[in-house]
C-alpha positions in Angstrom: -13.0 -4.7 -21.3 -12.6 -7.1 -18.3 -11.3 -5.9 -14.9 -8.3 -7.9 -15.4 -7.5 -6.1 -18.6 -8.2 -2.8 -17.0 -5.8 -3.6 -14.2 -3.1 -4.6 -16.6 -3.7 -1.4 -18.6 -3.3 0.6 -15.4 -0.2 -1.0 -14.4 1.3 -0.5 -17.8 0.5 3.2 -17.6 2.1 3.5 -14.2 5.3 1.9 -15.5 6.0 5.2 -17.4 6.9 6.9 -14.1 10.7 6.6 -15.0 10.0 8.2 -18.4 8.2 11.0 -16.7 11.1 11.5 -14.3 13.5 11.4 -17.2 11.3 13.7 -19.3 11.1 16.1 -16.4 14.8 15.9 -15.7 15.6 16.6 -19.2 13.2 19.6 -19.4 14.7 20.8 -16.1 18.3 20.4 -17.0 17.8 21.9 -20.5 15.8 24.8 -18.9 18.6 25.2 -16.3 21.2 24.9 -19.0 19.4 27.6 -21.2 19.0 29.8 -18.3 22.5 29.4 -17.1 23.7 30.0 -20.7 21.7 33.1 -21.0 22.8 34.3 -17.6 26.5 33.2 -18.4 26.2 35.1 -21.8 24.9 38.2 -20.2 27.4 37.9 -17.3 30.3 37.2 -19.7 29.2 40.1 -22.0 29.2 42.5 -19.0 32.3 41.0 -17.7 34.0 41.2 -21.0 32.8 44.8 -21.5 33.9 45.7 -17.9 37.3 44.0 -18.2 38.0 45.4 -21.7 37.0 48.9 -20.7 39.0 48.7 -17.6 42.0 47.2 -19.5 41.7 49.3 -22.5 41.9 52.6 -20.7 45.3 51.8 -19.2 46.3 50.2 -22.3 45.3 53.4 -24.3 47.2 55.6 -22.0 50.1 53.3 -22.1 50.1 53.1 -25.9 49.6 56.9 -26.0 52.7 57.2 -23.8 54.5 54.9 -26.2 53.7 57.3 -29.0 54.5 60.2 -26.8 57.8 58.6 -25.9 58.6 58.0 -29.6 57.6 61.5 -30.4 59.5 62.9 -27.6 62.5 60.8 -28.5 62.5 62.2 -31.9 61.9 65.7 -30.5 64.8 65.3 -28.2 67.0 64.4 -31.0 66.0 67.4 -33.0 66.2 69.7 -30.0 69.8 68.4 -29.2 70.7 69.2 -32.8 69.2 72.6 -32.5 71.3 73.2 -29.4 74.5 72.7 -31.4 76.3 76.1 -31.1 77.7 75.7 -34.5 74.4 76.3 -36.0 73.8 79.5 -34.0 77.1 81.1 -34.0 77.8 84.2 -36.0 79.4 83.9 -39.3 78.5 80.2 -39.8 78.4 79.4 -43.5 75.7 77.4 -45.4 78.2 74.8 -46.2 79.1 74.2 -42.4 75.4 73.9 -41.7 75.0 71.4 -44.5 77.7 69.4 -43.1 76.1 69.4 -39.6 72.8 68.4 -41.1 74.3 65.7 -43.2 75.9 64.2 -40.2 72.6 64.3 -38.3 70.7 62.8 -41.1 73.0 59.9 -41.3 72.8 59.4 -37.6 69.0 59.6 -37.1 66.1 58.5 -39.1 65.2 61.7 -41.1 63.9 62.0 -44.5 65.4 65.4 -44.5 66.6 68.3 -42.4 66.6 72.0 -43.1 67.4 75.4 -41.4 65.2 78.4 -42.1 65.5 82.0 -41.3 62.9 83.9 -39.2 60.7 84.3 -42.3 60.8 80.6 -43.3 63.2 80.8 -46.1 65.5 77.9 -46.6 69.1 78.5 -45.5 70.4 74.9 -45.6 69.3 71.5 -46.1 69.8 67.8 -46.3 67.5 65.4 -47.9 63.9 66.1 -48.6 62.4 69.1 -46.8 60.3 72.1 -47.2 61.5 74.6 -49.8 59.9 77.2 -47.7 58.2 77.1 -44.3 55.7 79.7 -45.5 53.7 76.9 -47.1 53.4 75.1 -43.8 50.3 75.9 -41.7 52.0 75.1 -38.6 55.0 77.6 -39.1 52.8 80.3 -37.7 52.1 78.2 -34.6 55.8 77.5 -34.0 56.6 81.3 -34.3 53.9 82.2 -31.9 54.9 79.5 -29.4 58.6 79.9 -30.1 58.9 76.3 -28.9 59.1 72.8 -30.2 56.2 72.2 -32.7 55.2 68.8 -34.0 53.2 68.9 -37.2 50.8 66.5 -38.8 52.4 64.0 -41.1 53.5 65.3 -44.5 52.5 63.1 -47.5 54.6 62.9 -50.7 54.6 60.5 -53.5 57.7 58.8 -51.9 57.0 58.8 -48.3 55.0 59.7 -45.2 57.1 61.9 -42.7 56.5 63.6 -39.4 57.6 67.0 -39.6 59.0 68.7 -36.3 60.4 72.2 -35.9 62.3 73.8 -33.1 63.7 77.3 -32.8 67.6 77.9 -32.9 68.5 80.3 -30.2 71.6 82.4 -29.6 71.9 84.4 -26.4 68.3 83.5 -25.6 66.9 84.9 -28.9 65.5 82.8 -31.8 67.9 83.4 -34.7 66.6 80.6 -37.1 64.5 77.4 -37.1 65.5 73.7 -37.5 63.0 71.6 -39.2 63.3 67.8 -39.6 61.0 65.3 -41.2 61.2 61.9 -39.4 60.3 58.7 -41.0 56.7 57.6 -40.3 57.9 54.0 -39.6 58.6 55.0 -35.9 54.9 55.9 -35.4 53.8 53.0 -37.5 55.8 50.5 -35.6 54.3 51.8 -32.2 50.7 51.6 -33.7 51.4 48.1 -35.4 52.7 46.7 -32.1 49.3 47.3 -30.4 47.2 44.0 -30.7 43.9 43.6 -28.9 41.6 40.8 -30.0 41.7 39.6 -33.5 41.1 43.0 -35.3 41.6 45.4 -32.6 43.8 48.4 -33.6 44.9 51.9 -32.6 44.2 55.0 -34.3 45.6 58.7 -34.0 43.6 61.8 -35.3 44.2 65.4 -35.3 42.0 68.2 -34.0 40.0 68.1 -37.3 39.4 64.3 -37.2 41.8 63.7 -39.9 43.6 60.3 -39.6 47.2 60.7 -39.1 48.1 57.4 -37.5 46.7 54.0 -38.5 48.1 50.5 -38.9 47.0 50.7 -42.5 49.2 53.5 -43.8 47.0 53.8 -46.8 44.4 55.2 -44.6 46.9 58.0 -43.7 48.2 58.4 -47.1 44.6 59.0 -48.4 44.2 61.6 -45.8 40.8 60.4 -44.8 38.7 61.8 -42.1 37.1 59.7 -39.5 33.9 61.5 -39.8 33.6 60.5 -43.4 34.3 56.8 -42.5 31.7 56.4 -39.8 28.4 58.4 -39.8 27.0 56.6 -36.9 25.9 58.8 -34.0 27.8 56.9 -31.4 31.1 57.0 -33.5 30.6 60.8 -34.0 30.2 61.1 -30.2 33.4 59.2 -29.6 35.3 61.3 -32.2 34.0 64.5 -30.7 35.3 63.4 -27.3 38.7 62.5 -28.9 39.0 66.0 -30.7 38.0 67.7 -27.4 41.1 65.9 -26.0 39.0 64.0 -23.4 40.1 60.7 -21.9 37.6 58.0 -21.4 36.2 54.6 -22.5 32.9 53.7 -24.1 31.2 51.4 -26.7 29.8 52.3 -30.0 29.8 51.5 -33.7 33.2 52.1 -35.2 34.0 50.9 -38.8 30.6 49.3 -39.0 31.1 47.2 -36.1 30.0 47.3 -32.4 33.3 48.1 -30.6 34.8 49.1 -27.4 36.8 52.2 -27.7 39.3 53.8 -25.2 40.8 57.2 -26.0 43.2 59.8 -24.6 45.2 62.8 -25.9 48.9 62.6 -27.0 50.7 65.1 -25.0 52.9 67.5 -26.7 50.8 67.2 -29.9 47.4 68.2 -31.1 46.6 64.5 -31.6 44.3 62.2 -29.9 44.9 58.5 -29.6 42.3 55.7 -29.5 42.2 52.0 -29.1 39.3 50.2 -30.8 38.3 46.6 -30.3 35.2 45.0 -32.0 33.0 43.3 -29.7 32.8 40.3 -32.0 36.4 39.5 -31.2 35.8 38.8 -27.6 32.1 37.7 -28.0 33.5 35.0 -30.3 35.7 33.8 -27.4 32.6 34.1 -25.2 30.5 32.1 -27.7 33.2 29.4 -27.8 33.3 29.4 -23.9 29.5 29.0 -24.0 29.6 26.3 -26.7 32.1 24.4 -24.6 29.9 24.9 -21.5 27.0 23.6 -23.3 28.7 20.6 -24.6 30.2 20.0 -21.1 26.8 20.4 -19.8 25.1 18.1 -22.4 27.7 15.4 -21.5 27.1 15.9 -17.9 23.3 15.6 -18.8 23.8 12.4 -20.6 25.8 11.0 -17.6 23.2 12.3 -15.3 20.4 10.8 -17.2 22.2 7.4 -17.4 22.5 7.5 -13.6 18.9 8.7 -13.1 17.8 5.8 -15.5 19.7 3.3 -13.5 18.2 4.6 -10.2 14.7 5.0 -11.6 15.0 1.4 -13.1 15.6 0.1 -9.6 12.7 2.2 -8.2 10.4 1.3 -11.1 11.2 -2.5 -10.7 10.4 -2.3 -7.0 7.2 -0.3 -7.7 6.1 -2.9 -10.4 6.5 -5.7 -7.8 4.4 -3.6 -5.4 1.8 -2.8 -7.9 1.7 -6.5 -9.1 1.3 -7.5 -5.4 -1.5 -4.9 -4.9 -3.2 -6.3 -8.1 -2.8 -9.9 -6.7 -4.3 -8.5 -3.4 -7.2 -7.0 -5.3 -7.8 -10.5 -7.0 -8.0 -12.1 -3.5 -4.5 -13.4 -3.3 -3.5 -13.1 0.4 -0.6 -15.6 0.7 2.0 -14.5 -1.8 4.9 -12.8 -0.5 6.5 -9.6 -1.8 10.1 -9.3 -2.5 11.8 -6.5 -0.7 15.0 -5.0 -2.0 17.0 -3.2 0.6 17.5 0.1 -1.4 17.3 2.3 1.7 14.7 4.6 0.0 11.0 5.2 -0.2 10.6 2.1 -2.5 11.9 -0.1 0.3 9.7 1.7 2.8 6.7 1.2 0.3 7.4 -2.5 -0.1 7.7 -3.1 3.7 4.6 -1.2 4.3 2.7 -3.2 1.7 4.0 -6.4 3.3 2.8 -5.4 6.7 -0.5 -4.3 5.3 -1.1 -7.7 3.5 -0.1 -9.6 6.8 -2.5 -7.4 8.7 -5.3 -7.9 6.3 -4.6 -11.7 6.1 -4.7 -11.9 9.9 -8.0 -10.1 10.0 -9.6 -12.1 7.3 -8.3 -15.3 9.0 -10.1 -14.2 12.3 -13.2 -13.4 10.4 -13.1 -16.8 8.6 -12.7 -18.6 11.9 -15.6 -16.8 13.4 -17.8 -17.5 10.2 -16.9 -21.2 10.2 -18.0 -21.5 13.9 -21.2 -19.7 13.2 -21.9 -21.9 10.1 -21.4 -25.0 12.4 -23.9 -23.5 14.9 -21.5 -22.3 17.4 -22.4 -18.8 18.3 -20.2 -18.8 21.5 -17.3 -17.3 19.7 -15.5 -13.9 19.9 -14.4 -11.7 17.1 -11.1 -10.6 19.1 -9.9 -7.2 19.8 -6.5 -6.8 18.3 -7.7 -4.9 15.2 -5.9 -1.8 13.9 -6.9 1.4 12.3 -10.0 1.3 10.1 -10.1 -2.5 10.7 -11.4 -1.8 14.3 -14.7 -1.0 12.7 -14.6 -4.5 11.2 -14.0 -6.1 14.5 -16.8 -4.1 16.1 -19.2 -5.1 13.3 -18.4 -8.7 13.6 -18.9 -8.6 17.4 -22.3 -6.9 16.8 -23.3 -9.6 14.3 -22.3 -12.4 16.8 -24.3 -10.6 19.5 -27.2 -10.0 17.2 -27.2 -13.6 16.1 -27.1 -14.8 19.7 -30.0 -12.6 20.7 -32.0 -13.5 17.6 -31.3 -17.2 18.1 -32.2 -17.1 21.7 -35.4 -15.3 20.9 -36.3 -17.8 18.2 -35.5 -20.7 20.6 -37.7 -19.2 23.2 -40.5 -18.6 20.6 -40.0 -22.2 19.3 -40.7 -23.5 22.9 -43.7 -21.3 23.2 -44.9 -22.5 19.7 -44.6 -26.1 20.9 -46.5 -25.5 24.1 -49.1 -23.8 22.1 -49.3 -26.6 19.6 -49.7 -29.1 22.4 -52.6 -26.9 23.8 -54.1 -26.6 20.3 -54.0 -30.4 20.0 -55.7 -30.9 23.2 -58.4 -28.3 22.6 -58.8 -29.5 19.1 -59.4 -33.0 20.4 -62.0 -31.7 22.7 -63.6 -29.7 20.0 -63.7 -32.9 17.9 -65.4 -34.8 20.8 -67.9 -32.1 21.2 -68.7 -32.2 17.4 -69.1 -36.0 17.7 -71.5 -35.5 20.5 -73.4 -32.7 18.6 -73.7 -35.0 15.6 -75.0 -37.9 17.9 -77.6 -35.4 19.3 -78.7 -34.3 15.9 -79.2 -37.9 15.0 -81.3 -38.4 18.1 -83.3 -35.3 17.2 -83.8 -36.4 13.7 -85.0 -39.8 14.9 -87.4 -37.9 17.3 -88.7 -35.8 14.6 -89.3 -38.9 12.5 -91.4 -40.3 15.2 -93.3 -37.1 15.4 -93.9 -37.2 11.7 -95.2 -40.8 11.9 -97.5 -39.7 14.8 -98.8 -36.9 12.7 -99.6 -39.3 10.0 -101.4 -41.6 12.5 -103.4 -38.5 13.7 -104.4 -37.8 10.0 -105.4 -41.4 9.5 -107.3 -41.4 12.9 -108.9 -38.0 12.7 -112.1 -39.6 13.7 -110.5 -40.9 16.9 -109.1 -37.5 17.9 -111.3 -36.9 20.7 -110.9 -40.3 22.4 -107.1 -40.0 21.9 -106.8 -36.3 22.9 -105.3 -37.2 26.3 -102.8 -39.3 24.6 -102.0 -36.6 22.3 -101.7 -34.2 25.1 -99.2 -36.5 26.6 -97.3 -37.0 23.5 -97.2 -33.1 23.0 -95.9 -32.7 26.6 -93.3 -35.3 25.8 -92.5 -33.5 22.5 -92.3 -30.1 24.5 -89.7 -31.7 26.8 -87.8 -33.1 23.8 -87.8 -29.7 22.3 -86.4 -28.3 25.6 -83.7 -30.8 25.5 -83.2 -29.8 21.8 -83.0 -26.2 22.8 -80.4 -26.9 25.5 -78.4 -29.0 22.9 -78.6 -26.1 20.4 -77.2 -23.7 23.0 -74.5 -26.0 23.9 -73.7 -26.1 20.1 -73.7 -22.3 20.0 -71.3 -22.2 23.0 -69.0 -24.9 21.4 -69.1 -22.8 18.1 -67.9 -19.7 20.1 -65.1 -21.8 21.7 -64.1 -22.9 18.2 -64.0 -19.4 17.0 -61.8 -18.3 19.8 -59.4 -21.1 19.4 -59.2 -20.4 15.7 -58.5 -16.9 16.2 -55.9 -17.8 18.8 -54.4 -20.1 16.2 -54.4 -17.3 13.6 -52.7 -14.9 16.0 -50.1 -17.5 16.8 -49.6 -18.1 13.1 -49.1 -14.4 12.5 -46.6 -14.1 15.2 -44.8 -17.2 13.9 -44.8 -15.6 10.4 -43.3 -12.4 11.7 -40.6 -14.4 13.7 -40.0 -16.4 10.6 -39.6 -13.2 8.4 -37.2 -11.6 11.0 -35.2 -14.9 11.0 -35.0 -14.7 7.1 -33.7 -11.1 7.3 -31.1 -12.0 9.9 -30.0 -15.1 8.0 -29.7 -12.9 4.8 -27.4 -10.6 6.8 -25.4 -13.5 8.1 -24.6 -14.4 4.5 -23.7 -18.0 3.7 -23.3 -18.7 7.4 -27.1 -18.2 7.8 -28.0 -20.4 4.9 -29.2 -23.3 7.0 -31.0 -21.1 9.4 -32.8 -19.5 6.5 -34.2 -22.8 5.4 -35.6 -23.3 8.9 -37.0 -19.8 8.9 -38.6 -20.6 5.4 -40.2 -23.8 6.8 -41.4 -22.0 9.9 -43.0 -19.3 7.7 -44.6 -21.9 5.5 -46.0 -23.7 8.5 -47.3 -20.4 10.0 -48.9 -19.5 6.7 -50.5 -23.0 6.6 -51.7 -22.7 10.1 -53.1 -19.2 9.4 -55.1 -20.4 6.4 -56.4 -23.3 8.4 -57.4 -21.0 11.3 -59.1 -18.6 8.9 -60.9 -21.5 7.3 -62.1 -22.8 10.8 -63.2 -19.3 11.6 -65.2 -19.1 8.4 -66.8 -22.5 8.9 -67.5 -21.6 12.6 -69.1 -18.4 11.6 -71.3 -20.1 9.0 -72.1 -22.9 11.6 -72.9 -20.2 14.2 -75.4 -18.5 11.9 -77.0 -21.9 11.2 -77.1 -22.8 14.8 -78.7 -19.6 15.7 -81.5 -20.3 13.1 -81.7 -23.8 14.5 -82.2 -22.3 18.0 -84.7 -19.8 16.8 -86.6 -22.7 15.1 -86.3 -24.8 18.1 -87.8 -21.9 20.3 -90.6 -21.6 17.8 -91.2 -25.3 17.8 -91.2 -25.4 21.6 -93.7 -22.5 21.6 -95.9 -24.3 19.1 -95.8 -27.4 21.2 -96.8 -25.3 24.3 -99.7 -23.9 22.2 -100.7 -27.5 21.2 -100.5 -28.4 25.0 -102.7 -25.5 25.9 -105.0 -26.4 23.2 -105.2 -30.1 24.1 -107.9 -29.2 26.6 -110.0 -27.8 23.8 -109.4 -30.7 21.4 -112.9 -31.7 21.9 -114.2 -28.3 21.0 -112.3 -28.1 17.8 -112.5 -31.6 16.6 -114.1 -30.4 13.6 -111.0 -28.3 12.9 -108.7 -31.1 13.8 -108.1 -32.3 10.2 -107.1 -28.8 9.1 -104.8 -28.3 12.2 -103.2 -31.7 11.5 -102.4 -30.7 7.9 -100.9 -27.4 9.2 -98.9 -29.3 11.8 -97.6 -31.7 9.1 -96.4 -28.7 7.0 -94.7 -27.3 10.1 -93.1 -30.6 10.8 -91.8 -30.9 7.2 -90.2 -27.3 7.8 -88.8 -28.5 11.0 -87.4 -31.6 9.4 -85.7 -29.4 6.6 -84.2 -27.2 9.3 -83.0 -30.2 11.2 -81.3 -31.5 8.1 -79.6 -28.1 7.5 -78.5 -28.2 11.2 -77.2 -31.8 10.8 -75.2 -30.7 7.7 -73.6 -27.9 9.6 -72.9 -30.3 12.5 -71.1 -32.5 10.0 -69.1 -29.5 8.7 -68.2 -28.7 12.3 -67.1 -32.2 12.8 -64.9 -32.0 9.6 -63.5 -28.6 10.8 -62.7 -30.0 14.2 -60.9 -32.9 12.6 -58.9 -30.5 10.3 -58.1 -28.3 13.3 -56.9 -31.4 15.2 -54.8 -32.5 12.2 -53.4 -29.0 11.8 -52.5 -28.8 15.5 -50.8 -32.1 15.3 -48.8 -30.9 12.2 -47.9 -27.6 14.1 -46.6 -29.6 17.0 -44.5 -31.7 14.8 -43.0 -28.7 13.0 -42.4 -27.0 16.3 -40.5 -30.1 17.5 -38.4 -30.0 14.3 -37.6 -26.3 14.8 -36.6 -27.1 18.4 -34.4 -29.9 17.2 -32.7 -27.6 14.8 -32.3 -24.7 17.4 -30.8 -27.3 19.8 -27.6 -27.5 17.5 -26.7 -23.8 18.3 -24.5 -22.9 21.2 -25.1 -19.4 22.8 -23.2 -17.2 25.0 
């Protein structure tokens, strides 16, 4: 995958920031909604429980008072009837009592009224009533208390009634008992009027847990016990508290439902009143409220997401523009502008910062470009400037160091070029002198060779004229003396050649050292040109030519040293042979006085001299060849020095194009 494709992929990935924001917003809002819902549910549950318990307790008391009021109202009626003196006066007949009871039954809601003696026997009656109080379990209580007594409902096939009994007194003494059975509708109406929640209800139980009051009269008619209906421990605990005639509010499982229960005793009776409300009645309302809250929250979430989407779209568009501009900057585009939308947020700040960054980079690169263009044209008298910011200060310092380094290097190369040019001129002069010396050496060797030829001819004549040796001894002595002088001259010439060879060796070594220094300078120039990049390309060519010229000069100098060393060895041999020849001539000169004595041996001596002369001739030929080689080396050195001079002049011309500080 190309870099361009990679960049596009990166940009495409970064465009999902709004989806990340939306996702995080949804997660956060849903999380907050769930947490708030849980907290609200918990809070509403506790609030509902607290409110219901707080409300139900007064309601239970108020409802209990309503029952009490109804009971007391009925009790007041029967007490008022018992206070009728016609019922307690002496001599009252049964017919008279029946008439009073009939009028009362028609006036009040009684199923029946009856008057009983102290033993509970019926004396007079109206409607349905007890045949005898002895069968009523509450009769003993009424006799003991000698006061108004309200009994548990009585259940017959026709009705449910509430029995009440009160003593009939005369002169402060109980003479009989008045018993009335009220219609149950009075109590049923009170219980039926209590509505809490959807299925809340009121209930009345006696001291044994028997249901004596219930909105559903069938529960009373069946004479059910609450302990039989609810076996749950919490329900039993509630019923125990009611039987104990306690007042309070609690929660528990009643009728198979989790409920709130508030209870209190019904004063004036042995009953306990309770109001029970299933939790589900109000939890349903709580759930509806939570559902409405969640729906409202969801709608708010949708609206918020739409707003966030709009905002993130603006931010995303601005970020895309910034990212595209950065991508263009990465691809080298420094001129394109970036659109800045005045959104007043971080996206606008980012765009402005990016614009300033691009302008700063563009200005910096323009400065660097101007400096490099001047350097490429040979103008090193430039400045990198100083108005760089931040990390770009390092770029300015580096550019300044490069300019200073190039100035120092080019000045040093210019100075070295002048020295190289002077050295080339000196080498040219010395090479010319060496060439002249080699020419003179060659001429001397030719003369020596000619002299040796003459000596050889003379030896031939000596051989042919052996018989005339004695007569010509003096001539031979003179010729030998002349030969000795010639050999001295030859010896001096050979020493001069030796000195010239040493001078050539020194000059060649000097050329080699200069070539090595030039090579090092060329290498340094190549390195600096490589650092300078494209702007040092021209200088790198010059450095390369100088390096090649230095290597050629070094090879020529080494070759000259090798030739000179070889010539020196041969010259030393020639000097040695010359000394030997001079010594031999001296011996011949000393022996010339005894020529007459050894005339007989002259022929043999001549043959020996001829062999020696042939050896000398061979050695002279070798020296002549060496001299020719020296001449050729001198010519090569002269040509090389001329080439070095020309190249140094070219280098000087190239360096003259540069302008330094």
